[in-house]
mmCIF file of the N, C-alpha and C atoms, coordinates in Angstrom:
data_MODEL
# 
_entry.id   MODEL 
# 
loop_
_atom_site.group_PDB 
_atom_site.id 
_atom_site.type_symbol 
_atom_site.label_atom_id 
_atom_site.label_alt_id 
_atom_site.label_comp_id 
_atom_site.label_asym_id 
_atom_site.label_entity_id 
_atom_site.label_seq_id 
_atom_site.pdbx_PDB_ins_code 
_atom_site.Cartn_x 
_atom_site.Cartn_y 
_atom_site.Cartn_z 
_atom_site.occupancy 
_atom_site.B_iso_or_equiv 
_atom_site.pdbx_formal_charge 
_atom_site.auth_seq_id 
_atom_site.auth_comp_id 
_atom_site.auth_asym_id 
_atom_site.auth_atom_id 
_atom_site.pdbx_PDB_model_num 
ATOM 1   N N  . MET A 1 1  ? 88.589 -59.627 -39.610 1.00 0.00 ? 1  MET A N  1 
ATOM 2   C CA . MET A 1 1  ? 88.733 -60.006 -40.995 1.00 0.00 ? 1  MET A CA 1 
ATOM 3   C C  . MET A 1 1  ? 87.368 -60.439 -41.529 1.00 0.00 ? 1  MET A C  1 
ATOM 4   N N  . THR A 1 2  ? 86.938 -59.856 -42.589 1.00 0.00 ? 2  THR A N  1 
ATOM 5   C CA . THR A 1 2  ? 85.625 -60.181 -43.137 1.00 0.00 ? 2  THR A CA 1 
ATOM 6   C C  . THR A 1 2  ? 85.757 -61.289 -44.180 1.00 0.00 ? 2  THR A C  1 
ATOM 7   N N  . ALA A 1 3  ? 84.734 -62.114 -44.227 1.00 0.00 ? 3  ALA A N  1 
ATOM 8   C CA . ALA A 1 3  ? 84.713 -63.191 -45.206 1.00 0.00 ? 3  ALA A CA 1 
ATOM 9   C C  . ALA A 1 3  ? 84.299 -62.641 -46.560 1.00 0.00 ? 3  ALA A C  1 
ATOM 10  N N  . ARG A 1 4  ? 84.947 -63.098 -47.591 1.00 0.00 ? 4  ARG A N  1 
ATOM 11  C CA . ARG A 1 4  ? 84.600 -62.674 -48.942 1.00 0.00 ? 4  ARG A CA 1 
ATOM 12  C C  . ARG A 1 4  ? 83.576 -63.638 -49.519 1.00 0.00 ? 4  ARG A C  1 
ATOM 13  N N  . HIS A 1 5  ? 82.653 -63.095 -50.265 1.00 0.00 ? 5  HIS A N  1 
ATOM 14  C CA . HIS A 1 5  ? 81.647 -63.921 -50.926 1.00 0.00 ? 5  HIS A CA 1 
ATOM 15  C C  . HIS A 1 5  ? 82.252 -64.480 -52.204 1.00 0.00 ? 5  HIS A C  1 
ATOM 16  N N  . ILE A 1 6  ? 82.254 -65.783 -52.329 1.00 0.00 ? 6  ILE A N  1 
ATOM 17  C CA . ILE A 1 6  ? 82.804 -66.440 -53.503 1.00 0.00 ? 6  ILE A CA 1 
ATOM 18  C C  . ILE A 1 6  ? 81.660 -66.786 -54.442 1.00 0.00 ? 6  ILE A C  1 
ATOM 19  N N  . ARG A 1 7  ? 81.737 -66.307 -55.664 1.00 0.00 ? 7  ARG A N  1 
ATOM 20  C CA . ARG A 1 7  ? 80.696 -66.595 -56.648 1.00 0.00 ? 7  ARG A CA 1 
ATOM 21  C C  . ARG A 1 7  ? 80.833 -68.032 -57.131 1.00 0.00 ? 7  ARG A C  1 
ATOM 22  N N  . ARG A 1 8  ? 79.714 -68.712 -57.164 1.00 0.00 ? 8  ARG A N  1 
ATOM 23  C CA . ARG A 1 8  ? 79.682 -70.100 -57.623 1.00 0.00 ? 8  ARG A CA 1 
ATOM 24  C C  . ARG A 1 8  ? 78.683 -70.187 -58.771 1.00 0.00 ? 8  ARG A C  1 
ATOM 25  N N  . PRO A 1 9  ? 79.154 -70.156 -60.008 1.00 0.00 ? 9  PRO A N  1 
ATOM 26  C CA . PRO A 1 9  ? 78.220 -70.139 -61.144 1.00 0.00 ? 9  PRO A CA 1 
ATOM 27  C C  . PRO A 1 9  ? 77.314 -71.366 -61.190 1.00 0.00 ? 9  PRO A C  1 
ATOM 28  N N  . THR A 1 10 ? 77.812 -72.523 -60.786 1.00 0.00 ? 10 THR A N  1 
ATOM 29  C CA . THR A 1 10 ? 76.955 -73.715 -60.822 1.00 0.00 ? 10 THR A CA 1 
ATOM 30  C C  . THR A 1 10 ? 75.865 -73.627 -59.775 1.00 0.00 ? 10 THR A C  1 
ATOM 31  N N  . GLU A 1 11 ? 76.188 -73.030 -58.628 1.00 0.00 ? 11 GLU A N  1 
ATOM 32  C CA . GLU A 1 11 ? 75.182 -72.850 -57.586 1.00 0.00 ? 11 GLU A CA 1 
ATOM 33  C C  . GLU A 1 11 ? 74.097 -71.892 -58.063 1.00 0.00 ? 11 GLU A C  1 
ATOM 34  N N  . ARG A 1 12 ? 74.492 -70.831 -58.704 1.00 0.00 ? 12 ARG A N  1 
ATOM 35  C CA . ARG A 1 12 ? 73.529 -69.858 -59.231 1.00 0.00 ? 12 ARG A CA 1 
ATOM 36  C C  . ARG A 1 12 ? 72.618 -70.515 -60.276 1.00 0.00 ? 12 ARG A C  1 
ATOM 37  N N  . ALA A 1 13 ? 73.196 -71.329 -61.169 1.00 0.00 ? 13 ALA A N  1 
ATOM 38  C CA . ALA A 1 13 ? 72.396 -72.023 -62.181 1.00 0.00 ? 13 ALA A CA 1 
ATOM 39  C C  . ALA A 1 13 ? 71.412 -72.989 -61.523 1.00 0.00 ? 13 ALA A C  1 
ATOM 40  N N  . ALA A 1 14 ? 71.850 -73.666 -60.465 1.00 0.00 ? 14 ALA A N  1 
ATOM 41  C CA . ALA A 1 14 ? 70.963 -74.595 -59.761 1.00 0.00 ? 14 ALA A CA 1 
ATOM 42  C C  . ALA A 1 14 ? 69.810 -73.850 -59.100 1.00 0.00 ? 14 ALA A C  1 
ATOM 43  N N  . ILE A 1 15 ? 70.095 -72.699 -58.514 1.00 0.00 ? 15 ILE A N  1 
ATOM 44  C CA . ILE A 1 15 ? 69.043 -71.919 -57.866 1.00 0.00 ? 15 ILE A CA 1 
ATOM 45  C C  . ILE A 1 15 ? 68.032 -71.433 -58.893 1.00 0.00 ? 15 ILE A C  1 
ATOM 46  N N  . HIS A 1 16 ? 68.504 -70.977 -60.044 1.00 0.00 ? 16 HIS A N  1 
ATOM 47  C CA . HIS A 1 16 ? 67.586 -70.525 -61.093 1.00 0.00 ? 16 HIS A CA 1 
ATOM 48  C C  . HIS A 1 16 ? 66.746 -71.685 -61.628 1.00 0.00 ? 16 HIS A C  1 
ATOM 49  N N  . ALA A 1 17 ? 67.342 -72.867 -61.747 1.00 0.00 ? 17 ALA A N  1 
ATOM 50  C CA . ALA A 1 17 ? 66.595 -74.029 -62.229 1.00 0.00 ? 17 ALA A CA 1 
ATOM 51  C C  . ALA A 1 17 ? 65.496 -74.415 -61.234 1.00 0.00 ? 17 ALA A C  1 
ATOM 52  N N  . VAL A 1 18 ? 65.806 -74.357 -59.958 1.00 0.00 ? 18 VAL A N  1 
ATOM 53  C CA . VAL A 1 18 ? 64.812 -74.685 -58.933 1.00 0.00 ? 18 VAL A CA 1 
ATOM 54  C C  . VAL A 1 18 ? 63.692 -73.662 -58.927 1.00 0.00 ? 18 VAL A C  1 
ATOM 55  N N  . CYS A 1 19 ? 64.029 -72.408 -59.157 1.00 0.00 ? 19 CYS A N  1 
ATOM 56  C CA . CYS A 1 19 ? 63.009 -71.351 -59.170 1.00 0.00 ? 19 CYS A CA 1 
ATOM 57  C C  . CYS A 1 19 ? 61.996 -71.562 -60.292 1.00 0.00 ? 19 CYS A C  1 
ATOM 58  N N  . ARG A 1 20 ? 62.405 -72.233 -61.356 1.00 0.00 ? 20 ARG A N  1 
ATOM 59  C CA . ARG A 1 20 ? 61.503 -72.442 -62.487 1.00 0.00 ? 20 ARG A CA 1 
ATOM 60  C C  . ARG A 1 20 ? 60.596 -73.651 -62.289 1.00 0.00 ? 20 ARG A C  1 
ATOM 61  N N  . SER A 1 21 ? 60.883 -74.494 -61.295 1.00 0.00 ? 21 SER A N  1 
ATOM 62  C CA . SER A 1 21 ? 60.078 -75.686 -61.100 1.00 0.00 ? 21 SER A CA 1 
ATOM 63  C C  . SER A 1 21 ? 59.235 -75.556 -59.837 1.00 0.00 ? 21 SER A C  1 
ATOM 64  N N  . ALA A 1 22 ? 58.074 -76.160 -59.864 1.00 0.00 ? 22 ALA A N  1 
ATOM 65  C CA . ALA A 1 22 ? 57.174 -76.118 -58.703 1.00 0.00 ? 22 ALA A CA 1 
ATOM 66  C C  . ALA A 1 22 ? 57.574 -77.228 -57.733 1.00 0.00 ? 22 ALA A C  1 
ATOM 67  N N  . ARG A 1 23 ? 57.810 -76.853 -56.498 1.00 0.00 ? 23 ARG A N  1 
ATOM 68  C CA . ARG A 1 23 ? 58.174 -77.826 -55.467 1.00 0.00 ? 23 ARG A CA 1 
ATOM 69  C C  . ARG A 1 23 ? 57.410 -77.497 -54.198 1.00 0.00 ? 23 ARG A C  1 
ATOM 70  N N  . LEU A 1 24 ? 57.106 -78.536 -53.443 1.00 0.00 ? 24 LEU A N  1 
ATOM 71  C CA . LEU A 1 24 ? 56.448 -78.337 -52.161 1.00 0.00 ? 24 LEU A CA 1 
ATOM 72  C C  . LEU A 1 24 ? 57.447 -77.760 -51.173 1.00 0.00 ? 24 LEU A C  1 
ATOM 73  N N  . LEU A 1 25 ? 56.997 -76.805 -50.386 1.00 0.00 ? 25 LEU A N  1 
ATOM 74  C CA . LEU A 1 25 ? 57.866 -76.194 -49.388 1.00 0.00 ? 25 LEU A CA 1 
ATOM 75  C C  . LEU A 1 25 ? 57.724 -76.931 -48.065 1.00 0.00 ? 25 LEU A C  1 
ATOM 76  N N  . PRO A 1 26 ? 58.816 -77.027 -47.311 1.00 0.00 ? 26 PRO A N  1 
ATOM 77  C CA . PRO A 1 26 ? 58.715 -77.642 -45.986 1.00 0.00 ? 26 PRO A CA 1 
ATOM 78  C C  . PRO A 1 26 ? 57.887 -76.757 -45.053 1.00 0.00 ? 26 PRO A C  1 
ATOM 79  N N  . PRO A 1 27 ? 57.493 -77.296 -43.902 1.00 0.00 ? 27 PRO A N  1 
ATOM 80  C CA . PRO A 1 27 ? 56.722 -76.489 -42.949 1.00 0.00 ? 27 PRO A CA 1 
ATOM 81  C C  . PRO A 1 27 ? 57.496 -75.244 -42.525 1.00 0.00 ? 27 PRO A C  1 
ATOM 82  N N  . ILE A 1 28 ? 56.757 -74.203 -42.180 1.00 0.00 ? 28 ILE A N  1 
ATOM 83  C CA . ILE A 1 28 ? 57.364 -72.915 -41.840 1.00 0.00 ? 28 ILE A CA 1 
ATOM 84  C C  . ILE A 1 28 ? 58.292 -73.035 -40.639 1.00 0.00 ? 28 ILE A C  1 
ATOM 85  N N  . ASP A 1 29 ? 57.933 -73.868 -39.643 1.00 0.00 ? 29 ASP A N  1 
ATOM 86  C CA . ASP A 1 29 ? 58.804 -73.988 -38.477 1.00 0.00 ? 29 ASP A CA 1 
ATOM 87  C C  . ASP A 1 29 ? 60.176 -74.543 -38.855 1.00 0.00 ? 29 ASP A C  1 
ATOM 88  N N  . GLN A 1 30 ? 60.242 -75.450 -39.816 1.00 0.00 ? 30 GLN A N  1 
ATOM 89  C CA . GLN A 1 30 ? 61.531 -75.970 -40.284 1.00 0.00 ? 30 GLN A CA 1 
ATOM 90  C C  . GLN A 1 30 ? 62.313 -74.898 -41.038 1.00 0.00 ? 30 GLN A C  1 
ATOM 91  N N  . LEU A 1 31 ? 61.603 -74.065 -41.785 1.00 0.00 ? 31 LEU A N  1 
ATOM 92  C CA . LEU A 1 31 ? 62.277 -72.989 -42.511 1.00 0.00 ? 31 LEU A CA 1 
ATOM 93  C C  . LEU A 1 31 ? 62.863 -71.956 -41.552 1.00 0.00 ? 31 LEU A C  1 
ATOM 94  N N  . PHE A 1 32 ? 62.125 -71.645 -40.486 1.00 0.00 ? 32 PHE A N  1 
ATOM 95  C CA . PHE A 1 32 ? 62.654 -70.713 -39.488 1.00 0.00 ? 32 PHE A CA 1 
ATOM 96  C C  . PHE A 1 32 ? 63.841 -71.318 -38.744 1.00 0.00 ? 32 PHE A C  1 
ATOM 97  N N  . GLU A 1 33 ? 63.802 -72.624 -38.511 1.00 0.00 ? 33 GLU A N  1 
ATOM 98  C CA . GLU A 1 33 ? 64.935 -73.294 -37.884 1.00 0.00 ? 33 GLU A CA 1 
ATOM 99  C C  . GLU A 1 33 ? 66.166 -73.210 -38.787 1.00 0.00 ? 33 GLU A C  1 
ATOM 100 N N  . ALA A 1 34 ? 65.972 -73.393 -40.093 1.00 0.00 ? 34 ALA A N  1 
ATOM 101 C CA . ALA A 1 34 ? 67.076 -73.253 -41.046 1.00 0.00 ? 34 ALA A CA 1 
ATOM 102 C C  . ALA A 1 34 ? 67.611 -71.821 -41.061 1.00 0.00 ? 34 ALA A C  1 
ATOM 103 N N  . LEU A 1 35 ? 66.711 -70.863 -40.908 1.00 0.00 ? 35 LEU A N  1 
ATOM 104 C CA . LEU A 1 35 ? 67.115 -69.459 -40.854 1.00 0.00 ? 35 LEU A CA 1 
ATOM 105 C C  . LEU A 1 35 ? 67.978 -69.187 -39.619 1.00 0.00 ? 35 LEU A C  1 
ATOM 106 N N  . VAL A 1 36 ? 67.582 -69.741 -38.487 1.00 0.00 ? 36 VAL A N  1 
ATOM 107 C CA . VAL A 1 36 ? 68.360 -69.561 -37.257 1.00 0.00 ? 36 VAL A CA 1 
ATOM 108 C C  . VAL A 1 36 ? 69.738 -70.210 -37.387 1.00 0.00 ? 36 VAL A C  1 
ATOM 109 N N  . ILE A 1 37 ? 69.789 -71.396 -37.958 1.00 0.00 ? 37 ILE A N  1 
ATOM 110 C CA . ILE A 1 37 ? 71.065 -72.099 -38.141 1.00 0.00 ? 37 ILE A CA 1 
ATOM 111 C C  . ILE A 1 37 ? 71.968 -71.304 -39.073 1.00 0.00 ? 37 ILE A C  1 
ATOM 112 N N  . ALA A 1 38 ? 71.410 -70.792 -40.163 1.00 0.00 ? 38 ALA A N  1 
ATOM 113 C CA . ALA A 1 38 ? 72.209 -69.993 -41.094 1.00 0.00 ? 38 ALA A CA 1 
ATOM 114 C C  . ALA A 1 38 ? 72.718 -68.725 -40.418 1.00 0.00 ? 38 ALA A C  1 
ATOM 115 N N  . ARG A 1 39 ? 71.900 -68.117 -39.568 1.00 0.00 ? 39 ARG A N  1 
ATOM 116 C CA . ARG A 1 39 ? 72.309 -66.901 -38.851 1.00 0.00 ? 39 ARG A CA 1 
ATOM 117 C C  . ARG A 1 39 ? 73.466 -67.197 -37.907 1.00 0.00 ? 39 ARG A C  1 
ATOM 118 N N  . ARG A 1 40 ? 73.368 -68.316 -37.190 1.00 0.00 ? 40 ARG A N  1 
ATOM 119 C CA . ARG A 1 40 ? 74.437 -68.696 -36.260 1.00 0.00 ? 40 ARG A CA 1 
ATOM 120 C C  . ARG A 1 40 ? 75.743 -68.980 -36.998 1.00 0.00 ? 40 ARG A C  1 
ATOM 121 N N  . ALA A 1 41 ? 75.633 -69.507 -38.221 1.00 0.00 ? 41 ALA A N  1 
ATOM 122 C CA . ALA A 1 41 ? 76.818 -69.813 -39.023 1.00 0.00 ? 41 ALA A CA 1 
ATOM 123 C C  . ALA A 1 41 ? 77.302 -68.603 -39.816 1.00 0.00 ? 41 ALA A C  1 
ATOM 124 N N  . ASP A 1 42 ? 76.590 -67.479 -39.692 1.00 0.00 ? 42 ASP A N  1 
ATOM 125 C CA . ASP A 1 42 ? 76.900 -66.255 -40.437 1.00 0.00 ? 42 ASP A CA 1 
ATOM 126 C C  . ASP A 1 42 ? 76.899 -66.520 -41.945 1.00 0.00 ? 42 ASP A C  1 
ATOM 127 N N  . ASP A 1 43 ? 75.907 -67.307 -42.386 1.00 0.00 ? 43 ASP A N  1 
ATOM 128 C CA . ASP A 1 43 ? 75.755 -67.677 -43.798 1.00 0.00 ? 43 ASP A CA 1 
ATOM 129 C C  . ASP A 1 43 ? 74.685 -66.774 -44.411 1.00 0.00 ? 43 ASP A C  1 
ATOM 130 N N  . ARG A 1 44 ? 75.125 -65.693 -45.048 1.00 0.00 ? 44 ARG A N  1 
ATOM 131 C CA . ARG A 1 44 ? 74.174 -64.720 -45.594 1.00 0.00 ? 44 ARG A CA 1 
ATOM 132 C C  . ARG A 1 44 ? 73.328 -65.324 -46.703 1.00 0.00 ? 44 ARG A C  1 
ATOM 133 N N  . GLU A 1 45 ? 73.919 -66.128 -47.554 1.00 0.00 ? 45 GLU A N  1 
ATOM 134 C CA . GLU A 1 45 ? 73.158 -66.765 -48.646 1.00 0.00 ? 45 GLU A CA 1 
ATOM 135 C C  . GLU A 1 45 ? 72.103 -67.703 -48.074 1.00 0.00 ? 45 GLU A C  1 
ATOM 136 N N  . GLY A 1 46 ? 72.473 -68.471 -47.067 1.00 0.00 ? 46 GLY A N  1 
ATOM 137 C CA . GLY A 1 46 ? 71.521 -69.377 -46.420 1.00 0.00 ? 46 GLY A CA 1 
ATOM 138 C C  . GLY A 1 46 ? 70.391 -68.628 -45.742 1.00 0.00 ? 46 GLY A C  1 
ATOM 139 N N  . MET A 1 47 ? 70.717 -67.501 -45.100 1.00 0.00 ? 47 MET A N  1 
ATOM 140 C CA . MET A 1 47 ? 69.683 -66.690 -44.459 1.00 0.00 ? 47 MET A CA 1 
ATOM 141 C C  . MET A 1 47 ? 68.707 -66.152 -45.499 1.00 0.00 ? 47 MET A C  1 
ATOM 142 N N  . THR A 1 48 ? 69.236 -65.689 -46.623 1.00 0.00 ? 48 THR A N  1 
ATOM 143 C CA . THR A 1 48 ? 68.386 -65.152 -47.679 1.00 0.00 ? 48 THR A CA 1 
ATOM 144 C C  . THR A 1 48 ? 67.461 -66.230 -48.233 1.00 0.00 ? 48 THR A C  1 
ATOM 145 N N  . LEU A 1 49 ? 68.024 -67.401 -48.524 1.00 0.00 ? 49 LEU A N  1 
ATOM 146 C CA . LEU A 1 49 ? 67.212 -68.486 -49.075 1.00 0.00 ? 49 LEU A CA 1 
ATOM 147 C C  . LEU A 1 49 ? 66.131 -68.935 -48.092 1.00 0.00 ? 49 LEU A C  1 
ATOM 148 N N  . ALA A 1 50 ? 66.516 -69.112 -46.825 1.00 0.00 ? 50 ALA A N  1 
ATOM 149 C CA . ALA A 1 50 ? 65.544 -69.569 -45.829 1.00 0.00 ? 50 ALA A CA 1 
ATOM 150 C C  . ALA A 1 50 ? 64.447 -68.530 -45.623 1.00 0.00 ? 50 ALA A C  1 
ATOM 151 N N  . ALA A 1 51 ? 64.819 -67.267 -45.582 1.00 0.00 ? 51 ALA A N  1 
ATOM 152 C CA . ALA A 1 51 ? 63.819 -66.213 -45.387 1.00 0.00 ? 51 ALA A CA 1 
ATOM 153 C C  . ALA A 1 51 ? 62.847 -66.147 -46.565 1.00 0.00 ? 51 ALA A C  1 
ATOM 154 N N  . HIS A 1 52 ? 63.367 -66.223 -47.778 1.00 0.00 ? 52 HIS A N  1 
ATOM 155 C CA . HIS A 1 52 ? 62.487 -66.172 -48.952 1.00 0.00 ? 52 HIS A CA 1 
ATOM 156 C C  . HIS A 1 52 ? 61.565 -67.383 -49.003 1.00 0.00 ? 52 HIS A C  1 
ATOM 157 N N  . ARG A 1 53 ? 62.088 -68.545 -48.668 1.00 0.00 ? 53 ARG A N  1 
ATOM 158 C CA . ARG A 1 53 ? 61.243 -69.746 -48.679 1.00 0.00 ? 53 ARG A CA 1 
ATOM 159 C C  . ARG A 1 53 ? 60.168 -69.670 -47.603 1.00 0.00 ? 53 ARG A C  1 
ATOM 160 N N  . ALA A 1 54 ? 60.502 -69.089 -46.447 1.00 0.00 ? 54 ALA A N  1 
ATOM 161 C CA . ALA A 1 54 ? 59.511 -68.944 -45.382 1.00 0.00 ? 54 ALA A CA 1 
ATOM 162 C C  . ALA A 1 54 ? 58.380 -68.022 -45.829 1.00 0.00 ? 54 ALA A C  1 
ATOM 163 N N  . VAL A 1 55 ? 58.725 -66.944 -46.515 1.00 0.00 ? 55 VAL A N  1 
ATOM 164 C CA . VAL A 1 55 ? 57.697 -66.027 -47.022 1.00 0.00 ? 55 VAL A CA 1 
ATOM 165 C C  . VAL A 1 55 ? 56.829 -66.727 -48.057 1.00 0.00 ? 55 VAL A C  1 
ATOM 166 N N  . ARG A 1 56 ? 57.448 -67.480 -48.955 1.00 0.00 ? 56 ARG A N  1 
ATOM 167 C CA . ARG A 1 56 ? 56.670 -68.193 -49.986 1.00 0.00 ? 56 ARG A CA 1 
ATOM 168 C C  . ARG A 1 56 ? 55.758 -69.241 -49.364 1.00 0.00 ? 56 ARG A C  1 
ATOM 169 N N  . ALA A 1 57 ? 56.210 -69.893 -48.277 1.00 0.00 ? 57 ALA A N  1 
ATOM 170 C CA . ALA A 1 57 ? 55.378 -70.903 -47.612 1.00 0.00 ? 57 ALA A CA 1 
ATOM 171 C C  . ALA A 1 57 ? 54.224 -70.242 -46.867 1.00 0.00 ? 57 ALA A C  1 
ATOM 172 N N  . ALA A 1 58 ? 54.475 -69.066 -46.278 1.00 0.00 ? 58 ALA A N  1 
ATOM 173 C CA . ALA A 1 58 ? 53.445 -68.379 -45.515 1.00 0.00 ? 58 ALA A CA 1 
ATOM 174 C C  . ALA A 1 58 ? 52.416 -67.711 -46.412 1.00 0.00 ? 58 ALA A C  1 
ATOM 175 N N  . ALA A 1 59 ? 52.854 -67.197 -47.545 1.00 0.00 ? 59 ALA A N  1 
ATOM 176 C CA . ALA A 1 59 ? 51.964 -66.484 -48.467 1.00 0.00 ? 59 ALA A CA 1 
ATOM 177 C C  . ALA A 1 59 ? 52.214 -67.001 -49.878 1.00 0.00 ? 59 ALA A C  1 
ATOM 178 N N  . PRO A 1 60 ? 51.543 -68.069 -50.271 1.00 0.00 ? 60 PRO A N  1 
ATOM 179 C CA . PRO A 1 60 ? 51.811 -68.684 -51.583 1.00 0.00 ? 60 PRO A CA 1 
ATOM 180 C C  . PRO A 1 60 ? 51.615 -67.754 -52.769 1.00 0.00 ? 60 PRO A C  1 
ATOM 181 N N  . GLU A 1 61 ? 50.798 -66.704 -52.619 1.00 0.00 ? 61 GLU A N  1 
ATOM 182 C CA . GLU A 1 61 ? 50.575 -65.796 -53.757 1.00 0.00 ? 61 GLU A CA 1 
ATOM 183 C C  . GLU A 1 61 ? 51.775 -64.906 -54.022 1.00 0.00 ? 61 GLU A C  1 
ATOM 184 N N  . VAL A 1 62 ? 52.739 -64.828 -53.095 1.00 0.00 ? 62 VAL A N  1 
ATOM 185 C CA . VAL A 1 62 ? 53.938 -64.026 -53.299 1.00 0.00 ? 62 VAL A CA 1 
ATOM 186 C C  . VAL A 1 62 ? 54.786 -64.684 -54.387 1.00 0.00 ? 62 VAL A C  1 
ATOM 187 N N  . GLY A 1 63 ? 55.182 -63.916 -55.351 1.00 0.00 ? 63 GLY A N  1 
ATOM 188 C CA . GLY A 1 63 ? 56.046 -64.432 -56.405 1.00 0.00 ? 63 GLY A CA 1 
ATOM 189 C C  . GLY A 1 63 ? 55.324 -65.082 -57.572 1.00 0.00 ? 63 GLY A C  1 
ATOM 190 N N  . GLU A 1 64 ? 54.001 -65.150 -57.515 1.00 0.00 ? 64 GLU A N  1 
ATOM 191 C CA . GLU A 1 64 ? 53.259 -65.727 -58.650 1.00 0.00 ? 64 GLU A CA 1 
ATOM 192 C C  . GLU A 1 64 ? 53.303 -64.767 -59.827 1.00 0.00 ? 64 GLU A C  1 
ATOM 193 N N  . THR A 1 65 ? 53.390 -65.335 -60.981 1.00 0.00 ? 65 THR A N  1 
ATOM 194 C CA . THR A 1 65 ? 53.378 -64.492 -62.190 1.00 0.00 ? 65 THR A CA 1 
ATOM 195 C C  . THR A 1 65 ? 52.150 -64.736 -63.006 1.00 0.00 ? 65 THR A C  1 
# 
């Protein structure tokens, strides 16, 4: 039985609000640990967020406009 993705409009709004503000990223090793935890929990959204944050922490010029 596959899990269905439930849309959460407030979560989406919060993610967009955070994307518009500058925040310090945690160390890359903590981000990779979060990625591993999300993978073990089969949390696709968590894996995506952790992976993107790890890339932004490793290469700050990624995503600059």
